[in-house]
N, C-alpha and C positions, 0 to 999 in steps of 0.2 A: 339839881345837877343836870346839865344838858346830856342828851344821849350820846354815846360814843359814836364817832364818825366812822362809817363803814367805808373802807377804801373801794374805789371803783375798779372794775375789771381791768381796764387798760393800764391804770397806775400799777396795779399788782402784777399784771401780765408782762409789762415791759422788761423787767430785769430777769425774767425766767428764761432759761436756756430753751431754745426752740429747735424742732426738727422740721424737715420738709414735709408739708401737708400731704403731698402725693405719696411719699414714702410711708407715712403713717397709714394712710388709707389702704394702700396696697398690702402692707404688712398685716393689717387687721383682716383684710379680705382673705389673705393666705391662711391665717389662723382659722377663720370660719370654714374655709374650704377643706383644710386638713381635718378639722373636727367632723365634717360631713363624711369624709373618707373613713376616718377611724371608727365612726359609729354607723357605718354602712347606710348612710342617708336617713337614719332615724332622727327626724327633725326634733322631736320632743327631747331626746337625750342630748342633742346638741344645744338646745335652748337651756337645759339644766346646766350643762358644762360652761356655757358662756356666762351664766349668772354666777356660778361658783368662781370662775376665773376673775370676773369683775369684783366680786366680794373680796378676794385676796388682794387685788390691786387697790381697792378702796381703803382697806385696812392700812396699807402702807402709804397711799397717796395723801391721806389726811395729815400725816406728819410733815410732808413737804408743804402742803397748803398752809398749815399753821405757822411753820417756820418762815415762809416767804410772803405771806399775805398781810401780816401784822393786823389781822382782824381780832377784835376783842371778843370775849366769850358772848355768845348769843343768849338772850334772856328766855326765849321760847321757840317753839317749833316754827312759828310764822317768820320770825327773824332769821332762823336758820335756813329755811327754804329760800328766802330772799338772797342770802349770802351765796348759797349754792348757785342760784340762777344768774346773779349779776357778777359774782366774783369767781367762784370755782369753775364754772363752765368756761368763762372767758379766759381764765388763767391756763387751763389745760387743753381746751378744744378750740379756743379762739372765737367762740360764739356765746351769745347770751340767750336767756330764756325768760319768758314771763311766767309769773306765778299766778294761777287762776283757780277757779272752781273750789274755793274753800268750803268745807262743811261748817255747820253752825258751831261745833265744838272747837274748831281750829286744829283738828287732828288729821285732816286729809286735805291735800291740794294737788294740783297738777302743775308740772313744769312743761311749758309748751315752747318748743324750738321750731323756728321757721327754717333753719338750716342745720345740717348735721354733716360735718366733714368726714365722718366715718362711712358714709354711704356714697361718696363721690365715685363714679364709674361703676356703680352696682345696679344690676337688674336681677330680680329674683325669677328664676324659671317657675313654671306652674307647679312642678313637683315639690318646690320648697315654699309654697304659699303660706304655710304655717310656721315658717322659720321666723323667729323674732331676732332679726339680724343685729339689732342694737341691744340685745338682752344683757350684754356685758355692762352697759351703763346702769341698768337696774341693780346689778351686783355692786358696782362702784358706789352708788348712792347708799345701799344697805350697809356695806362694809365701813365706809367713811363715817356714816352717822352712828353706827354702833360704837365706834371708837370715841365718840364724844357723848356717849351715854344715851343715845336715842335708838331704840329698837324700832325699825320701820319695815314695812312691806313695800316693795317697789315693783310696779308693773308697767309695761309699755302698752298703752291703750289705743294710740293712733300712730301710724307709721306710713310715711309717704311712699315707701317701697310697696305698700299694700294698697295704694290708691287714696290715702287720706290727704288732707290739705296741710298737715303739719305733723311733727313728732310730739307726742304727749306722753309723759311719764307720770303716773299716779303714785304719790307718796302717801302712805298711811302710817301715822305714829301709833305703834302698838303699846309702848310703855317708855317711860323715862327711867333709865337704869341708875342705880345708886353705885357709887364707888365702893368697892370691896377691898379691904386691906388685909393682908395675910397675917397681921398681928393685931393685938388689942392694945389700945393706948393706956388702959388703966392698970396694966401689969408692970 
């Protein structure tokens, strides 16, 4: 049986309702700025809050992704990472990523993005050099993957706002979760 065809990002992306990229960028920037005010410039607390917010978004975003992408169930973590990089990011951010740096067990990889619309118009002042501005994406990856039974850890390891040459998000599969049902079939 031939493998299921994975729809490409542009095919999936075209029917999705879009918002103005500048509006999205400025709105995200306002959220980050407000968190910095709320947490009195405590960068570590803001990083934690961005990840939590992203997790909650990812938990809900996966439903829309599954409904609109017509992707079939992925067989393993490698295939899942590929779908995130080529379809998911294109569908929601309008960019693609490459999947690289796999470990021998196939449980860790990097999603590398050359462009990130979340950081247009952004410059980090020296006092915020430890701010993980795109930490919300780490939470989105974690939340979405948890909803499809993959518990992952996600971290931003390279960031162009910090002088790196690309944006790199490291995904590590911690465990494949089993579906739990609130009832027993044998009763």
